[in-house]
C-alpha positions in Angstrom: -59.9 19.8 4.2 -61.0 16.8 6.2 -60.1 16.5 9.9 -58.1 13.4 10.9 -60.3 10.4 10.1 -61.7 8.5 13.1 -61.1 4.8 13.2 -62.4 1.9 15.4 -60.1 -1.0 16.0 -63.0 -3.5 16.1 -64.8 -2.3 13.0 -64.5 -4.6 10.0 -64.6 -1.7 7.5 -61.9 0.2 9.4 -59.8 -3.0 9.2 -60.4 -3.2 5.4 -59.4 0.4 4.9 -56.1 -0.3 6.9 -55.4 -3.4 4.8 -55.8 -5.7 7.8 -58.5 -7.6 6.0 -58.1 -8.2 2.3 -60.7 -6.9 -0.2 -61.3 -6.6 -3.9 -60.5 -2.9 -4.0 -61.9 -0.8 -6.8 -61.4 2.9 -6.2 -59.6 4.6 -3.3 -59.3 8.3 -2.6 -58.0 10.3 0.4 -61.5 10.1 1.9 -63.1 6.9 0.6 -62.4 3.2 -0.1 -64.5 1.0 -2.4 -64.5 -2.7 -3.1 -66.6 -5.6 -4.4 -69.0 -7.1 -1.9 -68.1 -10.7 -1.1 -71.8 -11.5 -0.4 -73.2 -9.8 -3.5 -76.9 -9.4 -4.4 -75.8 -9.4 -8.0 -72.6 -9.4 -10.1 -70.7 -6.1 -9.5 -72.3 -5.3 -6.1 -69.8 -2.9 -4.6 -69.5 -1.0 -1.3 -68.1 2.5 -0.8 -66.9 3.3 2.7 -65.8 6.7 4.0 -62.4 6.5 5.7 -63.9 8.3 8.7 -65.6 5.9 11.2 -69.1 7.1 11.8 -72.0 4.8 12.5 -74.7 6.9 10.8 -74.9 9.4 7.9 -75.7 12.4 10.1 -72.5 11.8 12.1 -70.2 11.9 9.1 -68.5 15.1 8.0 -69.8 16.6 4.7 -66.5 16.3 2.9 -66.6 12.5 3.2 -70.2 12.5 1.9 -69.2 14.6 -1.1 -66.5 12.1 -2.0 -68.8 9.1 -2.2 -71.2 9.9 -5.1 -68.6 10.5 -7.8 -67.1 7.1 -6.8 -70.6 5.5 -7.1 -71.0 7.0 -10.5 -67.5 5.8 -11.6 -68.3 2.2 -10.5 -71.7 2.2 -12.2 -70.3 3.7 -15.4 -67.3 1.2 -15.5 -69.8 -1.6 -15.3 -72.1 -0.1 -18.0 -75.0 -0.3 -15.6 -78.4 1.0 -16.8 -80.4 -0.3 -13.9 -79.0 -0.2 -10.3 -79.6 1.0 -6.8 -77.5 3.2 -4.5 -78.4 2.1 -1.0 -77.4 3.5 2.4 -79.0 2.3 5.7 -78.9 3.9 9.1 -79.7 1.8 12.2 -80.6 -1.8 12.8 -84.3 -1.5 12.1 -83.4 0.2 8.8 -81.3 -2.9 7.9 -77.8 -1.5 8.7 -75.6 -4.5 9.6 -72.1 -2.9 10.0 -72.0 0.2 12.2 -69.8 2.2 9.8 -71.5 4.4 7.1 -71.4 2.7 3.8 -73.0 2.9 0.4 -74.0 0.0 -1.9 -73.9 0.1 -5.6 -76.2 -2.8 -6.5 -76.6 -3.7 -10.2 -80.2 -4.8 -11.2 -79.6 -6.9 -14.3 -83.2 -8.1 -14.8 -86.7 -7.2 -13.8 -87.0 -10.2 -11.4 -86.4 -10.9 -7.8 -83.6 -13.4 -8.7 -80.8 -10.9 -8.2 -80.2 -7.3 -7.3 -82.0 -5.4 -4.6 -85.6 -6.6 -3.9 -87.7 -4.2 -1.9 -91.3 -3.5 -1.0 -92.6 0.0 -1.0 -95.5 0.4 1.5 -96.6 3.8 0.3 -99.4 5.4 2.2 -102.3 7.1 0.5 -104.9 9.6 1.7 -102.4 11.3 4.0 -102.0 14.7 2.3 -103.1 16.6 5.4 -100.5 14.8 7.5 -97.8 15.5 4.9 -98.8 19.2 4.8 -98.7 19.5 8.6 -95.3 17.7 8.8 -93.9 19.9 5.9 -94.6 23.0 8.0 -93.0 21.4 11.1 -89.9 20.3 9.2 -89.4 23.6 7.5 -89.1 25.2 10.9 -86.2 22.9 11.7 -84.2 23.2 8.4 
């Protein structure tokens, strides 16, 4: 069972959870709250926010994390989405704007940059030795 959820009085998402700011609510559970984004990248763009205030994913208790993905699935299924992104950012340079963990369900209705998430993927090549070395380092920490 989850501990008492943390809340921050100045956080826009905590205010939405408390009903202090109106939203287009979709699904609410004991641990999560979801709603349509009012600045959507495409029709049906939704946010899922854990009811515990944590700025970054690694600060959020696991039971809140476990609650989010079934809600994302429910939202994608209800919209009949075949192409969509589930996005979660941590920190300013990783494009996090609100310092409260949140997940986006972003429909991608067409293979264009007109709507939905548009990203670059600067994949590196020729770095297998670096990957092998980091793999060993990371395994020692897991």
